[in-house]
C-alpha positions in Angstrom: 163.4 6.7 -28.6 159.6 6.3 -28.4 157.9 9.2 -26.6 154.5 9.5 -24.9 153.3 11.6 -27.8 154.2 8.8 -30.2 152.0 6.4 -28.1 149.1 9.0 -28.0 149.3 9.5 -31.8 149.3 5.7 -32.4 146.3 5.2 -30.2 144.5 8.3 -31.5 144.1 9.9 -28.1 145.5 13.0 -26.4 148.8 13.0 -24.7 147.0 13.6 -21.3 144.7 10.6 -21.8 147.7 8.4 -22.8 149.6 9.5 -19.7 146.7 8.7 -17.4 146.2 5.3 -18.9 149.8 4.3 -18.7 150.3 5.7 -15.2 147.4 3.7 -13.8 145.7 6.9 -12.5 142.6 5.5 -10.7 140.8 8.8 -11.1 141.0 8.8 -14.8 137.7 8.3 -16.6 138.9 6.1 -19.4 137.0 3.3 -20.9 138.5 -0.2 -20.9 138.5 -0.2 -24.7 140.5 3.1 -24.8 142.9 1.9 -22.1 143.5 -1.3 -24.0 144.1 0.6 -27.2 146.7 2.7 -25.5 148.4 -0.2 -23.9 148.5 -2.0 -27.3 150.0 1.0 -28.9 152.7 1.3 -26.2 153.5 -2.4 -26.5 153.8 -2.2 -30.3 156.1 0.9 -30.2 158.2 -0.4 -27.3 157.4 2.5 -25.0 158.7 2.3 -21.5 157.5 4.9 -18.9 159.6 6.2 -16.1 159.0 3.8 -13.3 160.4 5.9 -10.5 158.3 8.9 -11.4 155.2 6.7 -11.7 155.8 5.1 -8.4 156.0 8.5 -6.6 152.7 9.5 -8.2 150.8 6.3 -7.4 152.4 5.1 -4.2 152.9 1.7 -5.8 155.8 -0.7 -6.0 155.5 -0.8 -9.8 156.4 -4.4 -9.7 154.4 -7.7 -9.9 155.4 -11.2 -8.9 155.2 -14.1 -11.3 155.2 -17.3 -9.2 155.8 -20.6 -10.9 156.5 -24.1 -9.7 160.1 -24.0 -11.0 162.1 -21.1 -12.3 164.3 -23.5 -14.3 161.4 -25.1 -16.2 161.7 -24.2 -19.9 157.9 -24.6 -20.3 157.5 -21.2 -18.6 159.8 -19.2 -20.9 157.0 -18.0 -23.1 154.8 -17.2 -20.1 157.6 -15.1 -18.6 158.1 -13.3 -21.9 154.4 -12.4 -22.2 154.1 -11.2 -18.6 157.2 -9.1 -18.9 156.1 -7.5 -22.1 152.7 -6.4 -20.8 154.1 -5.4 -17.4 156.8 -3.3 -18.9 154.3 -1.5 -21.1 152.4 -0.5 -18.0 155.6 0.6 -16.3 156.0 -2.4 -13.9 158.9 -4.7 -13.3 158.4 -8.5 -12.8 159.8 -10.4 -9.9 160.1 -14.1 -10.6 159.6 -16.4 -7.7 159.4 -20.2 -7.2 156.5 -21.8 -5.5 157.6 -24.0 -2.7 157.6 -24.5 1.1 159.9 -21.6 1.6 157.8 -19.1 -0.3 155.8 -16.8 2.0 153.4 -14.8 -0.1 152.3 -12.7 2.9 155.9 -11.6 3.3 156.3 -11.0 -0.4 153.3 -8.6 -0.6 153.3 -7.4 3.0 156.7 -5.7 2.6 155.4 -3.7 -0.4 157.7 -5.3 -2.9 154.9 -6.1 -5.4 151.5 -4.8 -6.2 150.0 -8.1 -7.2 150.8 -11.7 -8.3 150.3 -14.0 -11.2 150.6 -17.6 -9.9 150.9 -21.0 -11.6 150.0 -23.7 -9.2 152.1 -26.8 -8.9 151.0 -30.5 -8.9 151.1 -30.9 -5.2 148.8 -28.1 -3.9 145.3 -29.1 -3.1 142.5 -26.6 -3.8 142.1 -25.9 -0.1 145.9 -25.3 0.3 145.9 -23.0 -2.7 142.9 -21.1 -1.5 144.7 -20.5 1.9 147.8 -19.4 0.0 145.8 -16.8 -1.9 144.4 -15.2 1.2 146.3 -12.0 0.8 145.4 -8.3 0.3 146.9 -8.0 -3.1 145.1 -9.2 -6.2 146.2 -12.6 -7.6 145.6 -13.9 -11.2 145.9 -17.7 -11.5 147.6 -19.0 -14.6 146.0 -22.0 -16.3 144.0 -22.9 -13.2 140.6 -22.1 -11.9 139.6 -22.3 -8.3 136.2 -22.3 -6.7 136.0 -19.3 -4.4 138.5 -17.3 -6.4 137.8 -15.0 -9.3 140.8 -14.1 -11.6 142.3 -16.7 -13.9 143.7 -17.0 -17.4 143.4 -20.5 -18.8 144.8 -22.2 -21.8 142.6 -24.2 -24.3 143.8 -27.5 -22.7 140.9 -29.6 -24.0 141.3 -28.4 -27.6 145.1 -29.1 -27.4 144.8 -32.8 -26.5 141.9 -33.3 -28.9 144.1 -31.9 -31.7 147.0 -34.2 -30.6 144.7 -37.3 -30.6 143.3 -36.4 -34.0 146.8 -36.1 -35.4 147.5 -39.7 -34.4 144.2 -40.9 -35.7 144.9 -39.3 -39.1 148.2 -41.2 -39.2 146.2 -44.5 -38.8 146.7 -45.2 -35.1 143.9 -46.9 -33.3 145.6 -48.3 -30.2 146.3 -44.9 -28.5 147.1 -44.2 -24.9 147.1 -41.1 -22.8 149.7 -40.0 -20.2 147.9 -37.4 -18.1 149.0 -34.8 -15.6 148.3 -35.0 -11.8 144.6 -35.3 -11.2 144.7 -32.7 -8.5 145.4 -30.1 -11.2 142.3 -28.9 -13.1 144.4 -28.4 -16.3 145.2 -32.2 -16.2 141.5 -33.0 -16.0 140.8 -30.7 -19.0 143.5 -32.4 -21.1 142.2 -35.8 -20.3 138.7 -34.7 -21.3 140.1 -33.6 -24.7 141.7 -37.0 -25.3 138.5 -38.9 -24.3 136.3 -36.6 -26.5 138.5 -37.3 -29.6 138.7 -41.0 -28.8 134.9 -41.2 -28.5 134.3 -39.3 -31.7 136.6 -41.8 -33.5 134.8 -44.8 -31.8 138.0 -46.0 -30.2 137.6 -48.8 -27.7 139.2 -47.6 -24.5 139.6 -49.2 -21.1 140.7 -47.3 -18.0 144.2 -48.6 -18.6 144.4 -46.6 -21.8 144.6 -43.3 -19.9 146.5 -42.8 -16.7 147.4 -39.9 -14.4 151.1 -39.5 -14.2 152.6 -36.0 -13.7 154.0 -33.0 -15.5 157.7 -33.9 -15.3 160.1 -36.3 -17.0 160.3 -38.8 -14.2 156.6 -39.2 -14.1 156.4 -39.7 -17.9 159.2 -42.3 -17.8 157.5 -44.4 -15.2 154.0 -43.8 -16.5 154.7 -44.9 -20.0 156.1 -48.2 -18.7 152.7 -48.8 -17.0 150.8 -47.7 -20.1 152.8 -50.0 -22.4 152.2 -53.0 -20.0 148.5 -52.2 -19.8 147.6 -51.7 -23.5 148.3 -54.5 -25.9 149.6 -53.4 -29.3 150.0 -49.7 -28.2 151.2 -47.6 -31.2 150.5 -44.0 -30.2 150.7 -41.9 -27.0 149.4 -38.5 -26.2 151.2 -36.9 -23.3 149.8 -34.0 -21.3 153.1 -32.2 -20.9 156.3 -31.8 -22.9 158.6 -32.7 -20.0 156.7 -35.9 -19.3 156.8 -36.7 -23.0 160.6 -36.6 -23.1 160.8 -38.9 -20.2 158.3 -41.2 -21.9 160.2 -41.2 -25.1 163.4 -42.1 -23.3 161.7 -45.1 -21.6 160.3 -46.3 -24.9 163.7 -46.3 -26.5 165.1 -48.2 -23.5 162.4 -50.8 -23.9 163.6 -51.3 -27.5 160.7 -49.5 -29.1 161.6 -47.4 -32.1 160.1 -43.9 -32.2 158.1 -43.4 -34.4 158.4 -46.7 -36.3 157.0 -48.8 -33.4 155.3 -46.1 -31.3 154.4 -42.4 -32.0 154.5 -39.8 -29.2 153.0 -36.3 -29.2 152.7 -33.8 -26.3 151.2 -30.5 -25.2 153.6 -27.5 -25.0 156.8 -26.8 -26.8 160.3 -26.0 -25.5 163.7 -25.7 -27.2 164.8 -29.2 -26.1 161.7 -30.8 -27.7 163.1 -29.5 -31.0 166.7 -30.7 -30.4 165.9 -34.1 -28.9 166.3 -37.1 -31.1 163.9 -37.8 -32.6 162.5 -34.3 -32.4 159.3 -34.3 -30.4 156.0 -33.5 -32.2 154.0 -31.1 -30.0 150.9 -29.0 -29.8 152.0 -25.4 -29.3 149.9 -23.4 -26.9 149.4 -19.6 -26.7 151.7 -19.2 -23.7 153.0 -15.8 -24.5 149.6 -14.4 -25.3 148.2 -15.9 -22.1 151.0 -14.4 -20.1 150.4 -11.0 -21.6 146.6 -11.4 -20.9 147.3 -12.3 -17.2 149.6 -9.3 -16.7 147.1 -6.9 -18.3 144.3 -8.3 -16.2 146.4 -7.7 -13.1 147.3 -4.1 -14.2 143.7 -3.3 -14.9 142.7 -4.6 -11.5 145.2 -2.3 -9.9 143.4 0.5 -11.8 140.0 -0.5 -10.5 138.7 -3.0 -12.9 137.2 -6.4 -11.8 139.1 -9.6 -12.2 137.7 -12.2 -14.6 138.1 -15.8 -15.5 139.1 -16.1 -19.2 140.4 -18.6 -21.8 143.1 -17.4 -24.2 142.9 -19.3 -27.5 144.5 -16.8 -29.9 146.7 -18.0 -31.5 144.9 -21.4 -31.5 146.7 -24.5 -30.5 148.6 -25.9 -33.5 150.9 -28.8 -34.2 154.7 -28.5 -34.6 155.4 -31.6 -36.6 158.7 -33.3 -35.9 160.1 -36.8 -35.9 158.3 -38.5 -33.0 155.1 -39.2 -34.9 154.6 -41.3 -38.0 152.2 -43.7 -39.6 150.8 -46.5 -37.5 152.9 -49.7 -38.0 151.2 -52.3 -40.2 
């Protein structure tokens, strides 16, 4: 069993300094660099502090809430894993909650059940609605969304991901490429469309507005959106989809339309899930650093509870990379 002394030795600090960093003692004069080194050491060694004792010392709940649009969405599995890893290292539990009309953030934090929140917005909240939702005493870190008037966000490299996906199709010889985007209300959707357009412009593709449409993140939106895209773009051979769930819906519709994947049309999406790998054909995706970003969001929240300022950051390590499967192939001749 890993002890506090093991963590101190790994981080090359005294046992007392390691204890103060891991307990979140606001009076401790510890640099952010040293604190991060101690947390990294505890994470590597699998150290778990005594949450009950820590709560009695700090008068905290020793729990944070991770609020996502759907707790059953497999896209968030790596996010949950990253948040739980960093939170456990800091001695906090994670309460998983679903964003919806029945969720009352004021009640959640007002009853002292959590010390702060990490929140992934859904595709229906406007910026004004989200800002009102965040009007609580506890700190909130937004996941993959930025919001004017709110500081504290961890964002994925969305533009780089769709640019990489588009370049993959271009390298396979595709020139008639379309884009199925997310809901325009979501800033991640706008970044992903920007990546597609940047890659298309660099390759001198001739695009009309019908080549890129705003659909949604989920399978039903991808299924209906791809039918519109196919009807709008003559000779369409490749599609970049902004989310893996929408891509699976799009691929199902293509097959129903009698289009062979990838012989007639290639499909690539952003994000990876287990069902993208087991679908037939397997879905080629751009993997994103979800676990690393989840870990970064939790650490930012923990550091805020210890007195540090919230920041807006982009997590791009590991960089987006392609998981090549059966849904992409050479452009038909």
